C-alpha positions, 0 to 999 in steps of 0.5 A: 645393847650390851657393853660386852666382856672387857679384857682382863689380866692380872699379875702377882708381884712381890717386894723384890728388886725384879718385880717393878721391871717385870710388872712394867713389861707385863703391862706393856705386853698386855696393852699391846695385845689389847691394841692399846699402844697409844696409851701404853706409855702413860698406863705403864707409868701409872702402873709403875707408880702404883706398884712402887708404892705398894712395894715401898709402903706395904710389902716391905712391912709384910715381907711374906705377902704379895701384891696383885695388879689387875688390868681391865680393858673397856671400850674407852678406858683402862682400869689399873688396880693394885692390891696390897696387904697394908691398910694404910691409906695412900697420902699424897705428899709435897716433895721438895726439889731435894727429895728423890721420892714422893712424887708418885701420886702427883704423877698418877693424878696428872696422868689418870682420868681418876684415881682412888682406893678402897680399904678392905675389911679383911686387911689390905687395900686396893689403889686404882686408877682409870686411864682414858684411851679415846682421848689424847692427853699431852702433858709436859713437866719441868720438874714434877713437885719441884715448885714448877708447874705443868707447862701444857695439858690437853684433853681432846 
């Protein structure tokens, strides 16, 4: 019994203001094409955070370079991977109520089944997230990282 070939799609992006919106549209269209509408919103949020981190922390330091988003659809997961030219490891922060940034990895941690990164020997890194498509995950927050906690979280 084989696993079959997963669906795969990739998109290149740069550090310009239109990249994030274009990547979100690309992600949503790809998931719709794969008939993954039930998880499209959560996956698009995670991809948006991964790409925003790559733009903010990597591509601005390497303006002549670009990043890549790869999406892979398997029987029960969507795997999101973002490659950028910076070897710096992604470090979760503790954001205060006044901070307007610094919650991206917290959001990814809450929505993804798993996430991590690999630093490449030839420069750069890949940050990835695994999103389950066969389980429901309902999460409500009252201010991520603002001293409040998740009200409910359920995995069926």
